[in-house]
N, C-alpha and C positions, 0 to 999 in steps of 0.2 A: 817377322824381322824386328829385331830390337832397333830402336832409334839410333842412328849414327853408330852402328855396331863396329865400324872399322876406324872411327875417328882417332883412336889412340895410335894408329900406324904412323910411321915416319917416312917410310920408303914405298913408293908405288911403282911397280914394274908393269909396263904395258907391252903387249904384243903390238906389232905395227900393221901388217897386212890384215885386212878384214876386221880390224879393231878401231884404228884411227884413220888409216889410209884406205880409201875405198877401192880395193884391188879389182873387184869385178868390173866396175865402171871404167877404171883406167885401163885395164887389160883389154876390154872390148874396143875402146877407142884406139889403142895401139894396134890391134889386129886390123881394124878398119883402115888405118893409115898404111901399114906395110903391105896389105893386100892391094891397095890402090897403087902404091909405088911400083910393085912388082907385077901388076896386071894379073893377079890371081882371080880367076872367075869363080867365085863362090859367094853364096849369100851368107852374110855375117851371122845371122841368127841360126842358120843351119850348121855352120861351122862350130859355133859356141855350144850348141846343144850336144854335140859329140865330144868336143874338146874339154869342156869343163870337168865332167866326171873322169875322163882319162887323166887330166892334169892332177886332180885330187888323188887318184890312185898312185900315180908316180911320185907325188910328194910324200905319200905314206911310205913308199919303198925307200925314198931318200932319207926320211926321218929314221927309218929302221936300219940305215947303213947298208942297204942291199943294192943300191945303185949310186953312181957318183953324179956330180953336177952336170957334166957334159952329156952323159947318157940321158939324164932327165930332160935336158933342153932339146935334144934331138928326137928322142923316142915319143914324147908327147905330141909333137907335131906330125911325125910320120904315121903314128897310129890314127890320128884324127883324119888325115888325108886318105889313108887306106880305108877307114870306115866309111868315108864319103865317096869312095871309088874315084878319087881324083889322082891322075897320074902326075907325079912331080919328082924331079930328080933329087938324088942325095945332095948334090951341090946346092940346089935351090933351097932345100930344107935347112941346110947349115946357114945359108945366107939369111933366110927368114928368122932363124933362131937368134942369130947375132943382132939383126935389126930390131927384133922384139925387145931384147935387153936394152939396146941403145935408146929406143924411143919410149920405153915404158915410163921412165921417170920424167918425161916431158908432159905427161898428163898427171895432174895432182889434185884430183877431187878427194876431199876428206869427208868422212861421215858427218852427218848433221850434228852440230853441237860440239865438234872436236875442239875448236879454238875456245869456245865458251867454257868448256869444262876444264881445259888446261889452264886457262886464266884463273878459274875459280880455285884449282888445286895448288897451283905453283906457290902461292904465298905461305902455305901451311905444310906442304909435303915436298920431299925431294923426289923428282920423277926420273924414271929410267926406262930403257927399252930392252927387251929380250926378244930376239927374232931368229927364226930359222932361215931367213932370206939371205941372199948373197951379199957380201960386204959392200961391193962397189955399187950395187943397185940400191940397197937400203939407205946408204948415206946420201945418195942422190935424191931419193924420195923425201927424206927428212929435210934436206936443205932446200930443195925446189918447192916443196909445199909450205915452207916457212914455219916449220915447227921444231927444227933442230935445237933452237935455243932453250926450249923448255926442259931438255933432258940432260942430266949430269953425266950419265954413262949410257953407252950402247953396247950390249953384248950380243954378238952374232955367232951363228953356229960354226963359221969358219975359224973364228978366233978361239972358240971353245974346243973345236975338234970333234964335237958331237952336236946333235940336234935335240931340241925339246921333243919328247919328255925325259930325255936322259938327265939324271940328277946332276951330272957334272956341269951342265950349262947353267943351272940355277946356282950351283955352288960358286962358279966363277962370277956370275952376276952379283951375288951378295958380297963376294970378296972385293970386286971393283967398286961397289957402292959403299963399302965399309958398313954394311948393314947386317943385323941379326935376323934370324927367321921370324922371331916374335914380332919385330917391328915392321915387317914387310908384307905386302899384299900384291898378288899377281892378278892382272886384269887382261883377259883375252877371250877370243871367240871359240877356239878349238878345244873341245872337251878333253880329247886325249892328250894333246901336246901341251896346252897352256894350263888347263885346270887340274886334271888328274896328275900331270907332271909336277906341278907346284905342290899340290896337296900331298902326294906321295913323298915329296922331299921334306915336307913339314912346314910349308908356307901356306897361309890362307889364300884363297882364290875366289874371284868373282867373275862369272861368265857373262860376256857381252853376247847375248843370245839373239842377235838381230835376225838370224835365219830361222828362229823359232823351232829349233830342233828339240827333241825330247831329251831332257837331262835329268839326272838323279835328283830326288826331292831334297837331299841334304846340301845340294850346291846352290848357293845364292846366285841369282841372275838378274840381269836388266835387259830391256829391249832397246833402250835409247841411252846414249852416253850421259845425257843430262840427269838421268836417274841416279848417277853416282852420288849426287848431292844428298840422297837419302841415307847413304852409308858413310859419307866422309864429310 
């Protein structure tokens, strides 16, 4: 890695979930709360073990425009309860789905170093968000976690009409930011949506590989957010 190889950039585009906002921790706390409210008898650890991969699979379908938002929200829960052999009514699944969205942004754990790195970057770069998350939920997360003020623009998939890695969402994000490809850098955790999506559009990208997945050698990556200081 060349020293400060991205220092010349002017616009930094961050993913939100799994990059700044600790989705896994906040989601687990949300399920714990709604299961308690609704007297759902299931061990949280057992539920998450089956739910997490199911949710990831449905988000992939959502990115690929194969299912809509409501189908994702319902099916991921139904499949998880079915896999655990838990009998639960359709009405109750819809209720849990609604409550999950309502309570999710009441938990706002950020990844270690989030505030520190945003404070470090903001004086020298213009910061933005590009997210596949739902508009009403993502704005709640940004506001309630106290980081909304760092970002000049927030581009979400509902505004763009497509999801990352579709080039149209990156094009819209640059248009909203009044930024060129050459002066922009995408930072996110998802290899397919964030990194390859940006690179294929012509934007440099840096992977926040906190999950320590195998990634191509030509992709620059960090394990902790504070490591961005080596690049910027």
